[in-house]
N, C-alpha and C positions, 0 to 999 in steps of 0.2 A: 512773334510774341506767344502765340499759342504752342509753338513747337518748344519754346524755352521753358513754359511752365510745365509742359509734359515730361521734358527731361528732368527738371528739378524733382518733380513727383516721384519719377522713376528711381532716381538716385537716392532719394529718402527711403523709399521702400527697400532697395537693395541693401542700403546701410543697416536698416533695423533687422533685416533677415540675417544679415552677416554677423551682426552683434549677437543676435540670439544663438544662432547656431554654433558660434564658437566660445560662448561664454559659459558654460556650466559643466557640471559639477566635477568633482575631482576625477572622475574617471571617463566621463563621455565627451570627447572632445574631436569633432569631426572636422575642425580647421586647425589642427595642431600647428600648422606652418605659421600662423599669425603671431605665435608667441615664442619668446626666446628659450622658454623652459618646455620640455616634453610632457613633464607630470608636475602637478600640484604639490606644494608643501608649505608647512608653517615657515615664517621667517627665522633665520638662525639667531639673530639679535633682535628681539622684539621689545618694543618699550613696555612699560607696565600699563596693561590695559584693563586692570582691575578698577580704575578709577574712571573710566570712560562712562559718562552717563549715558542712560536710555535715550532713544530717539523722543522728541517732544511732539506728541500729536498736536497737530493744528491743521486748519483748513489749507489745501493746496489745489488748485484746479489740475485736473488730470492732463498729463502730457499729450501734446498734439503728435509727437513723433514716436511715443512709445506705446501707442495703444491702437494698433489696427484692429479691425474687426475680427479677423482671422490670420493665422500665420502657420507656416509649416517648417518643421525642423525634423531633419533625417526621417523624412516620409511621413511623419506624423502631424496632423493638424490639430491646431488649439484655437478655442474661441475665447477672446478676452471678454470679460465680465463688464457690464456697463457701469456697475457699481459694486463696491466692496461692502455695502451696508448689510449688516446681520450675517456676514460670511464667517463661518467656524469651520474646522476641519481637524482631524487627527491623522497622524502619518509619521512617515520617517524624515528627519532633518539631516542634512549633510552640511558641509561648509567647504568655503573656498577661499584661497588665500594668496601666496607669494605670485604664483603665475599669472594671475588676472589683476594684480594690484596695479594701479596707474593706467589701465586700459578702459575704455569708454564702455558704460553699461548700456543696455537696451533703451534707457531712458535718455541717452546722450550725455550723461554725466561720467565723471571719473570714479572709477571704483577704488575706494579707500578700505583696505581690509581692517584698519584701526577704527572704522566708524561703526556705529549700530545700524547696519543695512542688511538687506536680503534679497533674494531672487524668488519669484514665484511665477508660475507659468501662465496663470489666467487672471490673477488680480490686476486692476487697474493701476497704472504707475501715475503718480506715487500713492501708496497706501501704508498706512500705520498698523502694524500687527503686534499683538501681544503673544509671546511664544512661551510655553510652559513645558520644561523637561519632565515628563511624567513620572520618569525614575527617580527624580530628586526633589522635585517640586521647585526647582529654581525657574525664575522667569526674567524675561527681558522684553522690551519694547523696540522693535526695529521699523526702519522705513524701507518699504520695498521698493526699490528703484531698478530692478534688473529682472531678466527672464531665465527661467530655468527651475530646478535642475532636470536636464533631459536625460534622465537616468530612470530605468524601471522601478516603480514604486517609491520614488521620493517625491516629498510634498514641498519641501522649502530648502533653499540653500543660504546658509548664514554666512555672515562675515567672520573673519577671524576672532575679531573682539567678542561679538555676540555668542560665537561657540565656546570661547574661554569662559564667559560668564555663566554659561549653562552647564559648564563643566563636561564637555563633549569633545574635546579636542584629541584626546587620546583614543576615543573608540571611533572617531570619524563620523558616526551616526549616532541618532538617539531618536526614540519615540517622543513625539511632542504633540501638544495641542496648539492650534492658533486660533487667534480671534481678532478680527479687525476691528480697530478703534475707528469708528466712522465719524468724521467732522463735517457737518453739512455746510454748505456756502452760506456764510453769515448774511449776504445780501438778500438770499431768497428767504432766510429766516426773518429778517426785517420787514420784508415785503409781507410775509405771511402773517406776522404779528399786527401789522396796520390793519389788514383786511380781516382779522378774526376778532369776534367778540367774546372769545373764551377767557375765562379767568383761571389763574394758576395759583395754587397753594403748595407749600412744601410741608409735608408731614416730617415732623422732627423727632417725635417721641411718644410713646404710649405707655400709660401706667393705670393701675387700679387706684391709685392714691391720688384723689382729687387735689388735696392740698398741696402734695408735691408738684403736681403738674401745673398747678395755678402759680405757684412761685416761679417755676421754670418758664411760663408763659410770660410773666412780666419782666423776668430778666432777659429773655431773648427779644421781646418787643422793644425794650429800650436799646439793647445792643445793636439791633439790625434796623431800627427805625421802621417797624412793620407792625401792622395789626396781628393779632392772634385770635384764634378761635378753638374751643374744644367740640369735638364731636364724639359722642358716646355710642359704643358698640358692644354688646353683651357685657356691660358694667366695666368697660375698658375706655379711658379717656384718651383721645388721640389730640395731640397738640399739634395744630397747623399754623404756619405763618402765611399771611397774605390778606388779600388778593393781590396778585402781581399780573399786570395786563400782558406784558411781553415774555413769551416762552423762553427767549434767549437769556434774559435777565433773570428769570426764575431758575432755569438751568444753572447759570454760573453761581448763583446764591446756593443752591442745593449743594453744589460741588464745595462751596466754601464751608457750608456748615458741617459737611463731611469731614474736611481737613481741620475744622474747629473742634472737634470732639464729638460729633453727632454723625456717626458712621451709618446709622439707618436711615437718614434723611432720603426722601425721595419726592418726585413731583406728582401732584394731583391736579388733573385738568378738569374743569366743568364747563 
């Protein structure tokens, strides 16, 4: 029984390393024999990917198979992060396409070049990342489910669809900024809310016009079924909704207020 478990674990590690070492980017392929194509390229007859929607950030537990503490590719070792929270970076993005389409990613999923996905060397899998092409301001949100690019000075490898939406297919690479959109475990949030005695308010608007802000307070209190309060700082009236006991509910409401036309809404914890 122990030998069987050891064999399974060994095979899992070997599978992950093989997946990592052969998957990336358009130029660095130490395991070329695994693929039918020698060099990567765009599809000859691609569907219209302009309508492909961004990946939708949501909580997903990190993959058991795709997140070893450390791994080595082409003689270089990489340390996988425990969490993607607060991770930001700038660097060069590349993209990968037809050669890898239909093959397994390091996460054990099937790579689909027409989806909004990406590869990163050290972020935990899966992670959701906002990618901004700094040369044209275009942005996408991708789901990182693969390892790479294992090429000098490359930060992230994007799917064909993501590269298309960032307008970088022709150039092959682009300078980008990436920002992880971290979604915490809702179970842990619920436990934290129950054990916390903190109160949460949502600051919605600030103005020196007290009459105007009082009218808005009445409107929002009725619309969202919450009490409101005004806090005065340097002759500026700050309208806040609350209190709300659970942080998760307060965060969701703050996001809703932003979508409802109050983009400056943010959470205040006391």
